[in-house]
C-alpha positions in Angstrom: -8.5 -2.8 176.9 -7.7 -2.7 180.6 -5.4 -5.3 181.9 -6.6 -7.1 185.0 -4.1 -8.5 187.3 -4.5 -11.8 189.2 -4.5 -9.9 192.4 -7.3 -7.6 191.2 -9.3 -10.6 190.1 -8.9 -12.3 193.5 -9.9 -9.1 195.3 -13.0 -8.9 193.2 -13.9 -12.6 193.7 -13.4 -12.1 197.5 -15.4 -8.8 197.7 -18.5 -9.0 199.9 -20.7 -7.6 197.1 -19.3 -10.1 194.6 -19.9 -12.9 197.1 -23.4 -11.8 197.7 -24.1 -11.6 194.0 -22.7 -15.1 193.4 -24.7 -16.5 196.3 -27.9 -15.1 194.9 -27.4 -16.3 191.4 -26.4 -19.7 192.7 -29.7 -19.9 194.6 -31.6 -18.6 191.6 -30.0 -21.4 189.5 -30.9 -24.0 192.0 -34.5 -22.8 191.9 -34.5 -22.9 188.1 -33.1 -26.5 188.2 -35.8 -27.5 190.6 -38.5 -25.9 188.3 -37.1 -27.8 185.4 -37.3 -31.1 187.3 -40.9 -30.3 188.1 -41.9 -29.1 184.6 -42.8 -25.7 186.0 -41.7 -23.7 182.9 -43.3 -23.1 179.5 -39.9 -22.7 177.8 -37.4 -25.2 179.3 -34.7 -24.3 176.7 -34.7 -20.7 177.8 -34.3 -21.7 181.5 -31.6 -24.1 180.6 -29.8 -21.3 178.8 -30.1 -19.1 181.9 -28.7 -21.8 184.0 -25.7 -22.2 181.7 -25.0 -18.5 181.8 -25.1 -18.5 185.6 -22.7 -21.5 185.6 -20.3 -19.5 183.4 -20.3 -16.6 185.9 -19.9 -19.0 188.9 -17.0 -20.8 187.3 -15.2 -17.7 186.0 -11.4 -17.9 186.5 -8.7 -15.3 186.0 -7.5 -17.2 182.9 -10.9 -16.7 181.4 -10.3 -12.9 181.4 -6.8 -12.9 180.2 -6.7 -12.3 176.4 -5.3 -15.2 174.5 -2.9 -14.7 171.7 -4.4 -16.2 168.5 -2.6 -19.5 167.7 -4.0 -21.5 164.8 -2.6 -24.7 166.5 -4.6 -24.0 169.6 -7.8 -23.5 167.6 -7.3 -27.0 166.1 -6.8 -28.4 169.6 -9.9 -26.7 170.9 -12.0 -28.1 168.1 -10.9 -31.7 168.7 
C-alpha cells in the first residue's frame, strides 16, 4: 500500500481539480437535500445514502487515510 504524506494530502485537497470536484458534489448534495425536503424522490433512502457518501468525501481528513494499527482497546472505545 502506498503511504500518503500529510503534505501530499494537503496538495491534493488544495488542487484546483479537487476543489472543483468538491464544489460540484457539495452543490449536488444541496440539491438532493432540497429534493428530499420537497418529497421529489421515489426512494428517499437511496438519496439519503448518496448524501451521506458525499459528506464522507467532503469531510475527509488526512487521518482518515492513515492506516490504523489494530488495537483491541480502541475497538472497544469506538463501540461505546
